[in-house]
C-alpha positions in Angstrom: -119.4 -20.8 -114.5 -119.4 -17.1 -115.4 -116.7 -14.6 -114.4 -117.2 -12.1 -111.6 -115.7 -8.6 -111.4 -113.0 -9.4 -108.9 -112.4 -13.1 -109.7 -112.3 -15.0 -112.9 -113.1 -18.7 -113.2 -112.2 -21.0 -116.0 -112.9 -24.8 -116.1 -111.1 -27.0 -118.5 -110.0 -30.6 -118.5 -111.3 -31.2 -114.9 -109.3 -28.2 -113.6 -110.9 -25.0 -112.3 -108.6 -21.9 -112.4 -109.7 -19.1 -110.1 -107.8 -15.9 -110.5 -107.8 -12.8 -108.4 -108.7 -10.1 -110.9 -107.6 -6.7 -109.5 -104.1 -6.4 -111.1 -104.2 -2.7 -110.9 -103.9 -2.9 -107.1 -101.8 -6.1 -107.0 -105.0 -8.1 -106.2 -105.6 -6.4 -102.9 -108.7 -8.0 -101.2 -111.8 -5.9 -100.9 -115.3 -6.8 -99.7 -116.3 -7.9 -103.1 -113.4 -10.3 -103.3 -114.3 -11.9 -99.9 -117.9 -12.4 -101.0 -116.9 -13.8 -104.4 -114.4 -16.3 -102.8 -117.1 -17.8 -100.7 -119.6 -18.0 -103.5 -117.1 -19.4 -106.1 -115.6 -22.1 -104.0 -119.0 -23.2 -102.8 -120.1 -23.6 -106.4 -116.9 -25.4 -107.4 -117.5 -27.9 -104.6 -120.6 -29.0 -106.4 -119.1 -29.1 -109.9 -119.0 -32.8 -110.8 -116.5 -32.4 -113.6 -113.9 -30.6 -111.4 -111.1 -32.6 -109.8 -108.7 -29.9 -108.8 -108.7 -26.1 -108.4 -105.9 -23.6 -109.0 -105.9 -20.3 -107.1 -103.7 -17.6 -108.8 -103.4 -13.9 -109.3 -103.6 -11.8 -112.5 -100.9 -9.4 -113.3 -97.7 -8.9 -111.2 -98.8 -10.4 -107.9 -100.7 -13.3 -106.3 -102.3 -11.1 -103.6 -101.0 -8.3 -101.3 -103.7 -8.7 -98.7 -106.4 -6.3 -97.5 -107.3 -3.3 -99.7 -106.2 -0.5 -97.3 -107.8 2.1 -99.4 -111.2 0.6 -98.9 -111.0 0.8 -95.1 -111.4 4.6 -94.5 -114.7 4.6 -96.3 -116.2 1.7 -94.4 -118.9 2.3 -91.8 -119.0 0.4 -88.4 -121.6 -1.9 -89.9 -119.3 -2.5 -92.9 -116.4 -3.4 -90.6 -118.5 -5.8 -88.6 -119.8 -7.4 -91.8 -116.2 -7.8 -93.0 -115.2 -9.5 -89.8 -118.1 -11.9 -90.1 -117.4 -12.7 -93.7 -113.6 -13.0 -93.5 -113.4 -16.4 -91.8 -115.7 -17.9 -94.4 -113.6 -16.3 -97.2 -110.2 -17.3 -95.8 -111.6 -20.8 -95.1 -113.2 -21.2 -98.6 -110.3 -23.1 -100.0 -110.2 -25.5 -97.0 -113.9 -26.0 -97.2 -113.8 -26.8 -100.9 -114.3 -30.5 -101.6 -111.6 -30.6 -104.2 -107.8 -30.2 -103.7 -106.8 -26.6 -104.2 -103.3 -25.6 -105.4 -102.0 -22.0 -104.9 -100.0 -20.8 -107.8 -98.0 -17.9 -106.2 -95.9 -15.2 -107.8 -94.8 -11.7 -107.3 -96.1 -10.8 -103.9 -98.0 -12.8 -101.3 -98.3 -10.5 -98.3 -100.5 -10.4 -95.2 -103.9 -11.8 -96.0 -102.6 -12.7 -99.5 -100.2 -15.1 -97.9 -102.9 -16.4 -95.7 -105.0 -17.1 -98.8 -102.2 -19.3 -100.1 -101.8 -21.0 -96.7 -105.5 -21.8 -96.8 -104.9 -23.9 -99.9 -104.0 -27.6 -99.8 -100.7 -27.2 -101.8 -98.5 -24.2 -102.7 -96.3 -23.9 -105.7 -94.5 -20.5 -105.9 -92.0 -18.7 -108.0 -88.8 -18.7 -106.0 -88.4 -15.0 -106.0 -91.9 -14.3 -104.7 -91.9 -11.8 -101.8 -93.8 -13.2 -98.9 -94.6 -12.1 -95.4 -97.2 -11.9 -92.6 -96.7 -8.2 -92.1 -99.6 -7.4 -89.8 -97.7 -6.7 -86.6 -95.8 -3.9 -88.4 -99.3 -2.3 -88.9 -100.4 -2.8 -85.3 -102.6 -5.8 -86.2 -102.2 -9.6 -86.2 -102.6 -12.2 -89.0 -106.4 -12.8 -88.6 -107.1 -14.9 -91.7 -105.9 -18.1 -90.1 -102.2 -17.2 -90.2 -101.6 -17.6 -86.4 -103.2 -21.0 -86.6 -102.0 -22.5 -89.9 -98.4 -21.3 -89.8 -97.4 -23.0 -86.6 -98.9 -26.2 -87.9 -96.9 -26.0 -91.1 -93.5 -24.8 -89.9 -93.5 -25.2 -86.2 -94.1 -22.6 -83.5 -90.6 -21.3 -83.2 -90.2 -20.3 -86.8 -93.9 -19.2 -87.0 -93.5 -16.9 -84.1 -90.4 -15.4 -85.6 -92.2 -14.7 -88.9 -95.2 -13.2 -87.2 -93.5 -11.2 -84.4 -91.0 -9.5 -86.8 -93.4 -9.1 -89.7 -90.4 -9.4 -92.0 -90.5 -10.3 -95.6 -88.8 -13.4 -97.1 -88.7 -15.2 -100.4 -90.6 -18.4 -101.5 -87.2 -20.1 -101.7 -86.8 -19.4 -97.9 -90.4 -20.6 -97.4 -89.7 -23.9 -99.2 -86.8 -24.6 -96.9 -89.1 -24.1 -93.9 -91.8 -26.4 -95.3 -94.3 -23.5 -95.9 -94.6 -24.2 -99.6 -94.4 -27.5 -101.6 -92.2 -26.2 -104.4 -90.3 -23.0 -105.2 -89.3 -22.9 -108.8 -87.9 -20.3 -111.3 -90.7 -17.9 -112.3 -90.5 -19.0 -115.9 -91.3 -22.6 -114.8 -94.2 -21.8 -112.5 -97.1 -22.5 -114.8 -95.5 -25.8 -116.0 -94.8 -26.9 -112.5 -98.3 -26.3 -111.4 -99.7 -28.0 -114.5 -97.6 -31.0 -113.8 -98.7 -31.3 -110.2 -102.4 -30.7 -111.0 -102.2 -33.3 -113.8 -101.0 -35.9 -111.3 -103.9 -35.0 -109.0 -106.4 -35.2 -111.8 -105.1 -38.6 -112.8 -106.0 -40.0 -109.4 -109.5 -41.1 -108.4 -111.4 -37.9 -107.6 -113.5 -39.4 -104.9 -110.4 -40.7 -103.2 -108.8 -37.3 -103.3 -111.9 -35.6 -101.8 -112.2 -38.2 -99.0 -108.4 -38.1 -98.3 -108.6 -34.3 -98.0 -111.4 -34.5 -95.5 -109.4 -37.1 -93.5 -106.2 -35.1 -93.4 -107.9 -31.8 -92.6 -109.7 -33.5 -89.7 -106.3 -34.7 -88.4 -105.5 -31.0 -87.6 -108.4 -30.8 -85.2 -108.9 -34.2 -83.4 -106.9 -36.7 -81.4 -105.3 -39.7 -83.2 -107.9 -42.2 -82.0 -110.8 -40.0 -83.3 -108.9 -39.3 -86.5 -108.4 -43.0 -87.2 -112.1 -43.7 -86.7 -112.9 -40.9 -89.1 -110.4 -42.3 -91.6 -112.0 -45.7 -91.4 -115.5 -44.3 -92.2 -114.2 -42.4 -95.2 -112.3 -45.5 -96.4 -115.6 -47.4 -96.4 -117.2 -44.8 -98.6 -114.5 -45.3 -101.2 -114.6 -49.0 -101.3 -118.1 -49.2 -103.0 -117.4 -46.7 -105.8 -117.2 -47.4 -109.5 -113.7 -45.9 -109.5 -112.5 -48.4 -106.9 -113.8 -51.3 -109.1 -112.2 -49.7 -112.1 -108.8 -49.4 -110.3 -108.9 -53.1 -109.5 -109.9 -54.1 -113.0 -107.2 -51.8 -114.5 -104.6 -53.3 -112.2 -105.5 -56.9 -113.3 -105.5 -55.8 -117.0 -102.2 -54.0 -116.6 -103.5 -50.7 -118.0 -104.0 -47.1 -116.6 -107.3 -46.7 -114.7 -110.0 -44.5 -116.3 -111.7 -42.8 -113.4 -115.1 -41.2 -113.7 -115.7 -39.7 -110.3 -118.3 -42.1 -109.1 
């Protein structure tokens, strides 16, 4: 998969690494970034060799949110187009068939933090500066923040974070359950590589179906979710990887999954 101007994509050893590539503006999100996110993650969903995706930022930051310098030059049609595109872009990581891990460092502010929240897992450098700062700019988090954050950390803490717009560190966020791991900055890449390696060692079809089941749990009642889980379980049972897992267990060796 070729690189784009605002995103770079590298696929190696079953892992796709997608990098925000506007380091000169701390990876602020412009229209081209939104468009590329939708396209790239749709393409990655169809990549048979990919088992996990890393979303990261080039340079000194993960992402500082919307490119404010782009706004003044936008026409009314541009603004309406951005509002139509934004939900698909912020939802691109959730819609991706594969597990997506956010590798966060430097700054993750506003829409940048919402990009991370849209991923399945978050590993962050503990000194990363985070915040949903939109209320301090007479706006609200509109990239899923008001919906995702209460589900992750509870409504009381989420309302505090959003109402105040205050900034906090990834170490704070880890204590609230907003990120999976907050690690020293020097250890960030190794921590992500270790987590991604464990995901890639699991059966890829199982991870994809489990992601669908758990995401559905956010939107449906328990009875409906259980029925959906049962249907996805049935899909896994007849796969080559399921047969390989059983054979490997009997032969007391690691399973060699092929994604079928």
